[in-house]
C-alpha positions as CSV (number, residue, x, y, z in Angstrom):
1,M,-22.5,50.8,164.4
2,L,-25.2,51.2,167.0
3,A,-22.6,52.3,169.6
4,F,-21.4,55.0,167.2
5,V,-23.9,56.3,164.7
6,P,-26.9,57.3,166.9
7,M,-24.6,59.2,169.3
8,L,-22.8,60.9,166.4
9,V,-26.2,62.0,164.9
10,F,-27.3,63.4,168.2
11,Y,-24.0,65.1,168.8
12,A,-24.0,66.7,165.3
13,W,-27.5,68.1,165.9
14,T,-26.4,69.7,169.2
15,D,-23.0,70.9,168.0
16,Q,-21.9,74.5,168.4
17,R,-22.4,76.1,165.1
18,D,-20.9,79.5,165.5
19,V,-17.9,81.3,166.9
20,Q,-17.3,81.2,170.6
21,F,-15.0,82.9,173.1
22,W,-11.8,81.6,174.8
23,D,-9.8,78.6,173.7
24,I,-12.9,77.4,171.7
25,G,-12.6,80.4,169.4
26,E,-8.9,79.6,168.9
27,M,-9.6,75.9,168.1
28,Q,-12.2,77.1,165.6
29,T,-9.6,79.2,163.9
30,V,-6.1,77.8,164.1
31,P,-6.7,74.4,162.3
32,W,-8.5,76.1,159.5
33,I,-5.6,78.5,158.8
34,Y,-3.1,75.9,159.8
35,G,-1.5,78.3,162.3
36,I,0.1,77.6,165.6
37,A,-2.1,77.1,168.7
38,H,-1.1,78.1,172.2
39,P,1.4,76.0,174.1
40,T,2.0,73.1,173.8
41,G,0.9,73.5,170.3
42,F,-1.2,70.4,169.8
43,P,0.3,69.7,166.4
44,L,-1.6,66.6,165.4
45,Y,-4.9,68.2,166.3
46,T,-4.1,71.1,164.1
47,M,-3.1,68.8,161.2
48,F,-6.1,66.6,161.5
49,G,-8.4,69.6,162.1
50,W,-7.1,71.2,158.9
51,L,-7.7,68.1,156.9
52,F,-11.2,67.6,158.4
53,S,-12.4,71.1,158.2
54,H,-11.3,71.4,154.5
55,A,-12.5,68.0,153.5
56,I,-16.1,68.5,154.7
57,P,-17.6,71.5,152.9
58,L,-20.7,71.6,155.1
59,G,-21.8,74.3,157.5
60,S,-19.7,77.0,159.1
61,I,-16.0,76.4,159.9
62,A,-17.0,76.6,163.6
63,W,-19.5,73.8,163.1
64,R,-17.0,71.6,161.2
65,M,-14.5,71.8,164.1
66,S,-17.3,71.0,166.6
67,F,-18.3,68.0,164.4
68,F,-14.6,67.0,164.4
69,S,-14.8,66.8,168.2
70,S,-18.0,64.9,167.9
71,V,-16.5,62.2,165.7
72,A,-13.6,61.8,168.1
73,M,-15.7,61.6,171.2
74,C,-18.1,59.1,169.7
75,A,-15.1,57.1,168.6
76,A,-14.0,57.0,172.2
77,G,-17.6,55.8,173.1
78,W,-17.2,53.1,170.4
79,F,-14.1,51.8,172.2
80,V,-16.1,51.6,175.4
81,Y,-18.4,49.3,173.5
82,R,-15.6,47.2,172.1
83,I,-13.8,46.8,175.4
84,V,-16.9,45.8,177.3
85,F,-18.1,43.4,174.6
86,E,-14.8,41.6,174.2
87,E,-14.4,41.3,178.0
88,T,-17.9,40.1,178.7
89,G,-19.5,38.9,175.4
90,F,-22.7,40.9,176.1
91,A,-23.2,43.2,173.1
92,W,-26.3,45.0,174.3
93,I,-24.8,45.8,177.7
94,A,-21.7,47.1,175.8
95,V,-23.9,49.4,173.7
96,G,-25.5,50.7,176.9
97,A,-22.1,51.4,178.4
98,S,-21.1,53.4,175.4
99,F,-24.3,55.4,175.6
100,I,-23.5,56.1,179.3
101,F,-20.1,57.5,178.4
102,G,-21.5,59.7,175.6
103,A,-24.4,61.0,177.7
104,G,-22.2,62.3,180.5
105,S,-22.2,66.1,180.6
106,V,-18.4,66.3,180.3
107,A,-18.2,64.1,177.2
108,W,-21.3,65.7,175.6
109,S,-20.4,69.3,176.2
110,R,-16.7,68.9,175.2
111,G,-17.6,66.6,172.3
112,T,-19.8,69.2,170.7
113,R,-17.4,72.1,170.6
114,A,-14.0,72.8,169.1
115,D,-11.6,71.2,171.7
116,V,-8.4,69.3,171.7
117,H,-9.4,66.8,174.4
118,P,-11.9,64.7,172.4
119,L,-9.3,63.7,169.9
120,A,-6.8,63.0,172.7
121,I,-9.3,60.7,174.6
122,A,-10.2,58.9,171.3
123,L,-6.5,58.1,170.7
124,E,-6.0,57.1,174.3
125,A,-9.0,54.8,174.1
126,A,-7.8,53.3,170.9
127,A,-4.3,52.7,172.5
128,V,-5.8,50.9,175.5
129,Y,-8.1,48.8,173.4
130,T,-5.2,47.8,171.1
131,F,-3.1,46.8,174.1
132,L,-6.0,44.6,175.3
133,A,-6.2,43.0,171.9
134,W,-2.5,42.3,172.1
135,R,-2.9,40.7,175.4
136,R,-5.5,38.3,174.0
137,S,-3.8,37.5,170.7
138,G,-0.2,37.9,171.4
139,N,0.2,39.6,168.0
140,D,3.2,41.9,168.3
141,R,1.8,44.2,165.7
142,A,-1.0,45.1,168.1
143,F,1.6,46.0,170.7
144,I,3.4,48.3,168.2
145,T,0.1,49.9,167.1
146,G,-0.9,50.6,170.7
147,L,2.4,52.5,171.3
148,A,1.9,54.4,168.1
149,L,-1.5,55.4,169.2
150,L,-0.3,56.6,172.6
151,G,2.4,58.6,170.8
152,A,-0.3,60.1,168.6
153,A,-2.3,61.0,171.6
154,L,0.7,62.8,173.1
155,A,1.1,64.7,169.9
156,V,-2.4,65.9,170.4
157,H,-2.2,66.8,174.1
158,P,0.4,66.0,176.8
159,V,-2.5,64.9,179.1
160,A,-2.3,61.5,177.3
161,A,0.9,60.8,179.3
162,F,-1.4,59.9,182.2
163,A,-2.6,56.9,180.2
164,A,0.9,55.5,180.2
165,P,0.8,53.9,183.7
166,A,-2.3,51.9,182.7
167,M,-0.7,50.7,179.5
168,I,2.4,49.6,181.4
169,A,0.2,47.7,183.8
170,L,-1.4,45.9,180.9
171,A,1.9,45.2,179.2
172,L,4.1,44.0,182.1
173,P,2.5,40.5,182.7
174,Q,2.9,39.7,179.0
175,V,6.1,41.5,178.1
176,R,8.1,38.3,177.9
177,R,6.0,37.1,175.0
178,L,7.5,39.9,172.8
179,S,10.0,39.0,170.1
180,R,13.4,40.6,170.5
181,K,12.9,43.3,167.9
182,T,9.4,44.3,169.0
183,P,10.4,46.7,171.8
184,A,12.6,48.6,169.5
185,L,9.9,48.8,166.8
186,G,7.4,49.8,169.5
187,A,9.7,52.6,170.7
188,A,10.1,53.8,167.1
189,A,6.3,53.7,166.6
190,F,5.8,55.6,169.8
191,L,8.2,58.3,168.8
192,A,7.1,58.7,165.2
193,P,3.9,60.7,165.9
194,L,5.8,62.9,168.3
195,A,7.8,64.1,165.4
196,A,4.7,66.2,164.7
197,Y,6.1,68.7,167.2
198,A,8.9,69.4,164.8
199,S,6.2,70.8,162.4
200,I,5.6,73.7,164.8
201,P,8.8,75.6,164.1
202,L,8.8,74.6,160.4
203,R,5.2,75.8,159.9
204,G,6.0,78.9,161.9
205,A,9.0,79.7,159.6
206,V,6.8,79.3,156.5
207,L,4.1,81.6,157.9
208,Y,6.7,84.2,159.0
209,A,8.4,84.1,155.6
210,Q,5.0,84.6,153.9
211,R,4.2,87.5,156.4
212,R,0.8,85.9,157.0
213,D,0.4,87.4,160.5
214,P,-1.1,90.9,160.0
215,T,0.3,92.2,163.3
216,L,3.7,92.2,161.6
217,T,2.5,95.0,159.4
218,I,2.0,97.3,162.4
219,G,5.4,96.8,163.9
220,L,4.8,94.0,166.3
221,P,7.6,91.4,166.5
222,P,7.0,87.8,165.4
223,G,5.5,85.3,167.8
224,R,1.9,86.5,168.2
225,P,-1.0,84.1,168.7
226,F,-2.8,82.2,166.0
227,W,-0.1,82.4,163.3
228,D,3.4,82.0,164.7
229,Y,2.9,81.7,168.4
230,A,6.2,82.2,170.4
231,H,8.2,82.3,167.1
232,T,9.6,78.8,167.8
233,Q,12.4,79.0,165.2
234,T,14.9,79.4,168.0
235,L,15.7,76.4,170.2
236,A,15.0,78.3,173.4
237,N,11.6,79.5,172.2
238,F,10.7,76.0,171.0
239,I,11.6,74.4,174.4
240,W,9.7,77.1,176.2
241,F,6.7,76.5,174.0
242,V,6.4,72.7,173.9
243,S,7.2,72.4,177.6
244,G,4.4,74.7,178.6
245,A,6.8,76.7,180.7
246,Q,4.5,79.7,180.7
247,F,2.0,77.7,182.9
248,H,2.4,77.0,186.6
249,R,2.9,73.3,186.1
250,E,4.3,72.8,189.6
251,A,0.8,73.4,190.9
252,G,-0.4,70.2,189.2
253,A,2.6,68.3,190.6
254,T,1.5,69.0,194.2
255,G,-1.4,66.6,193.7
256,Y,1.1,63.8,193.7
257,T,3.6,65.1,196.3
258,N,1.2,66.4,198.9
259,L,-1.0,63.7,200.5
260,R,-3.6,66.2,201.6
261,V,-3.9,67.6,198.1
262,F,-3.9,64.1,196.7
263,G,-6.8,63.0,198.8
264,H,-8.7,66.1,198.0
265,T,-8.3,65.6,194.2
266,L,-9.5,62.0,194.5
267,A,-12.5,63.3,196.3
268,L,-13.2,65.8,193.6
269,G,-12.8,63.1,191.0
270,R,-15.3,60.9,192.8
271,A,-17.7,63.8,193.0
272,L,-17.3,64.3,189.2
273,V,-18.0,60.7,188.5
274,V,-21.1,60.7,190.7
275,H,-22.3,64.0,189.2
276,D,-21.7,62.8,185.6
277,F,-23.0,59.2,185.9
278,G,-25.0,59.0,189.1
279,L,-24.3,57.0,192.2
280,S,-25.8,53.8,190.9
281,L,-23.5,53.7,187.9
282,A,-20.5,54.6,190.0
283,A,-21.4,51.6,192.2
284,L,-21.7,49.4,189.2
285,A,-18.3,50.5,188.1
286,A,-16.9,49.6,191.5
287,I,-18.4,46.1,191.1
288,G,-16.9,45.9,187.6
289,L,-13.5,46.8,189.0
290,L,-13.9,44.0,191.7
291,F,-14.9,41.5,189.0
292,V,-12.0,42.1,186.7
293,S,-9.5,42.4,189.5
294,L,-10.4,38.9,190.8
295,R,-10.1,37.4,187.3
296,K,-7.4,39.5,185.7
297,P,-5.5,41.5,188.4
298,S,-3.4,43.4,185.8
299,F,-6.6,44.5,184.0
300,G,-8.0,45.8,187.3
301,I,-4.8,47.7,188.1
302,A,-4.7,49.2,184.6
303,F,-8.2,50.5,184.7
304,A,-7.8,51.8,188.2
305,L,-4.7,53.7,187.1
306,L,-6.5,55.0,184.0
307,A,-9.3,56.3,186.2
308,V,-7.1,57.8,188.9
309,S,-3.7,58.8,187.5
310,V,-4.9,62.1,185.9
311,L,-7.0,63.3,188.7
312,P,-4.3,64.8,191.0
313,F,-3.0,66.9,188.1
314,A,-6.4,67.9,186.8
315,F,-7.8,69.1,190.0
316,S,-4.6,70.7,191.5
317,Y,-3.6,72.5,188.3
318,A,-4.8,76.0,189.2
319,E,-4.3,77.7,185.8
320,E,-6.7,75.3,184.0
321,A,-10.1,77.0,183.6
322,D,-11.9,73.8,182.5
323,K,-10.5,71.0,184.8
324,E,-13.3,68.5,184.0
325,R,-12.1,67.9,180.4
326,Y,-8.8,66.6,181.8
327,A,-10.8,63.8,183.5
328,L,-12.2,62.3,180.3
329,A,-9.9,59.3,180.7
330,T,-11.4,58.8,184.2
331,L,-14.9,58.8,182.8
332,F,-13.9,56.5,180.0
333,A,-12.5,54.0,182.4
334,V,-15.6,54.2,184.7
335,A,-17.9,53.7,181.7
336,C,-16.0,50.5,180.7
337,L,-16.0,49.2,184.3
338,A,-19.7,50.0,184.7
339,G,-20.5,47.9,181.6
340,I,-18.3,45.1,182.9
341,G,-19.9,45.4,186.3
342,G,-23.3,45.2,184.8
343,A,-22.4,42.1,182.8
344,G,-20.9,40.5,186.0
345,A,-24.1,41.2,187.9
346,V,-26.2,39.6,185.1
347,V,-24.0,36.5,185.2
348,T,-24.2,36.3,189.0
349,L,-28.0,36.8,189.2
350,T,-28.7,34.2,186.5
351,R,-26.2,31.6,187.6
352,R,-29.0,29.2,188.4
353,A,-31.0,30.1,185.3
354,P,-28.5,30.7,182.5
355,R,-31.3,30.4,179.9
356,H,-32.5,33.9,181.1
357,R,-29.1,35.5,180.8
358,Q,-29.6,37.0,177.4
359,A,-33.0,38.4,178.3
360,A,-31.5,39.9,181.5
361,S,-28.7,41.5,179.6
362,I,-31.2,43.1,177.3
363,V,-33.2,44.4,180.2
364,L,-30.0,45.9,181.7
365,A,-29.0,47.4,178.4
366,V,-32.5,49.1,178.2
367,L,-32.0,50.4,181.7
368,L,-28.5,51.8,180.8
369,T,-30.0,53.4,177.7
370,G,-32.8,54.9,179.8
371,V,-30.3,56.3,182.3
372,A,-28.3,57.8,179.4
373,G,-31.4,59.4,178.1
374,W,-32.1,60.8,181.6
375,H,-28.5,62.2,181.8
376,F,-29.0,63.9,178.4
377,Y,-32.2,65.5,179.7
378,K,-30.6,66.5,182.9
379,A,-27.8,68.3,181.1
380,R,-30.0,69.8,178.4
381,N,-28.5,73.2,179.1
382,V,-25.6,72.0,176.9
383,I,-27.9,72.6,173.9
384,E,-28.6,76.2,175.1
385,I,-24.9,76.9,175.7
386,N,-24.0,75.6,172.3
387,R,-26.7,77.8,170.7
388,D,-25.2,80.9,172.4
389,V,-24.7,83.8,170.0
390,L,-23.0,86.3,172.4
391,A,-19.6,85.9,170.6
392,R,-21.3,86.5,167.2
393,R,-23.0,89.6,168.5
394,Y,-19.7,90.8,169.9
395,V,-18.0,90.3,166.5
396,E,-20.8,92.2,164.7
397,Q,-20.6,95.0,167.3
398,V,-16.9,95.4,166.7
399,R,-17.5,95.5,163.0
400,A,-20.3,98.0,163.3
401,L,-18.4,100.4,165.7
402,T,-15.0,100.5,164.1
403,P,-13.7,101.5,160.7
404,A,-12.5,98.7,158.4
405,D,-8.8,99.3,159.1
406,A,-9.0,99.5,162.9
407,I,-6.6,97.9,165.3
408,V,-8.5,95.9,167.9
409,I,-6.6,95.0,171.1
410,A,-8.3,92.3,173.3
411,D,-7.2,89.8,175.9
412,W,-7.3,86.1,175.1
413,T,-10.9,85.5,175.9
414,Y,-12.1,88.3,173.7
415,A,-9.5,88.1,171.0
416,T,-10.3,84.5,169.8
417,P,-13.7,85.2,168.3
418,L,-12.3,88.3,166.5
419,A,-9.4,86.1,165.2
420,Y,-12.0,83.6,163.9
421,A,-13.9,86.4,162.1
422,A,-10.7,88.0,160.7
423,Y,-8.7,85.0,159.7
424,A,-11.1,82.1,159.2
425,E,-14.3,83.8,158.0
426,R,-12.5,86.8,156.5
427,S,-15.4,89.0,157.6
428,L,-13.5,91.8,159.4
429,G,-12.1,93.6,156.4
430,R,-8.6,95.1,157.1
431,R,-9.0,95.1,160.9
432,I,-6.1,93.7,162.7
433,V,-6.7,91.7,165.9
434,V,-4.0,92.0,168.6
435,A,-4.2,89.4,171.4
436,G,-2.9,91.1,174.5
437,T,-3.5,93.8,177.1
438,V,-3.4,97.5,176.5
439,D,-0.5,97.8,178.9
440,D,1.4,95.2,176.8
441,M,0.9,97.5,173.8
442,R,1.7,100.7,175.6
443,G,4.8,101.6,173.5
444,Y,2.9,101.1,170.2
445,L,-0.3,103.0,170.9
446,P,0.9,106.5,170.1
447,T,2.2,105.5,166.7
448,W,-0.8,103.4,165.9
449,S,-3.3,106.1,166.9
450,R,-1.7,108.6,164.5
451,H,-2.7,106.5,161.5
452,R,-5.5,104.1,162.5
453,C,-8.4,103.8,164.8
454,V,-7.2,101.8,167.9
455,V,-9.9,100.0,169.9
456,Y,-9.4,97.9,173.0
457,V,-11.7,95.5,174.7
458,A,-12.3,95.4,178.5
459,G,-14.3,93.2,180.8
460,V,-15.2,96.1,183.0
461,K,-16.4,99.6,182.2
462,T,-13.5,101.4,183.8
463,Q,-11.4,104.2,182.4
464,D,-8.0,103.0,183.6
465,R,-5.1,105.3,183.9
466,L,-3.8,104.4,180.5
467,A,-7.1,105.0,178.8
468,L,-7.4,108.4,180.5
469,A,-3.9,109.4,179.5
470,L,-4.7,108.5,175.9
471,G,-8.1,110.1,175.9
472,G,-9.9,106.8,175.7
473,R,-13.7,106.6,175.7
474,A,-16.3,103.9,175.7
475,I,-18.1,103.5,172.4
476,N,-20.7,100.9,173.5
477,A,-22.9,100.3,176.5
478,S,-22.7,96.5,177.0
479,L,-20.1,93.8,178.0
480,P,-17.5,93.4,176.7
481,Y,-16.8,97.2,176.6
482,L,-15.0,98.7,173.7
483,F,-12.8,101.7,174.3
484,A,-11.5,104.0,171.5
485,L,-8.9,106.7,171.5
486,E,-10.1,110.3,171.0
487,S,-8.5,110.3,167.6
488,C,-10.6,107.3,166.6
489,R,-13.8,108.0,164.7
490,P,-15.9,104.9,164.7
491,E,-18.6,104.6,162.1
492,R,-21.3,104.8,164.7
493,A,-21.6,104.6,168.5
494,L,-24.2,103.4,171.0
């Protein structure tokens, strides 16, 4: 519990408590309404998020989804503890290693906001731990459970696929121990959670039949964000959606096919580890990798793969705005290896005085905890970021400057906080939020403006040609800028 509860309490205290922009705003909204998130859908995250946010009637919906991430990230930290302890027998060092993982700026910042990746890394960590347990015990049920957990991680986010090489490396030396039926049962267990993807078109069909998406009432076709993204009831739409075809995936593949790009991404990964943990802990992890590779080569290969395999994709995938969160598996593996390296160093240094081994392990654990505390202090701006109220002020400004039945057009970054206010909080009256650009909605604007106030959000205060043609005018004086048609009569203007 020491490796879980204190970190969870601290995370809960520093969690984001209110609506935010970008994907965070979406993940604060979609699980609560049980809608459809952007590709690839993250169906298990949405299901678990819906259960979690409705089961805990505390705080805002935004805080509940942040706390959901905190529980998942702290669970991943607990698996750091379990792996280090069961490999070394040093409980206090294992606790220190778990603190190191949780205190990293990537884990802390992503584990205190609404994000898919904390749940994905928690399930990946559980899968790796379960495979290690299977290697020790030979219990086929652990093998099957590990595959089920990996399948569940993939049903949260496809990034979990990069954990597969590590699990294969762990399994290969022991695969002959499996009974004849176990591989088939394991395959079934792996595929079962992936059936969650089938819930996307089913849920979309229900939402469409119930006309839950307000944009349907203003003439837009089905398939808009938040409710029935991509309208996946057709096979072509479903394949496009779950494959992430809208994203430039080939850019991520160049990290594996181009040696220069591959080397560059590994350098970026190394820099991330040093920035997040410090050079001394990175060196301790290298020692840990050496120790385990000498004793258990397959273990060393597995953790090296876990640390490295995702990096070429993460750092060469140009469309990803937050590359560091893709590297959580790297940081998890490094934290485990740092704990193992620390334990190995204690054993080596006390070889001639084993009676001092326990005391030395406690000293190292205290040092690791102190380093974790220093990393928290160094990244304390996470608290300030999580207390940011710009998105809340933006929502309030839209509410103040527009009539209750306005149509508000905004690109993705600015649409998600409005969607949270409109669909989760239900605080925007009859306003309809349209995620898209003004140019996308060109054909609808004349009709809409005859009956309702139409407002669009821009990141720059520029009267573009479409705005000029439609008589658009700015109705506020701060970013993001709100533009209204001349026929629109906002309740008050700045």
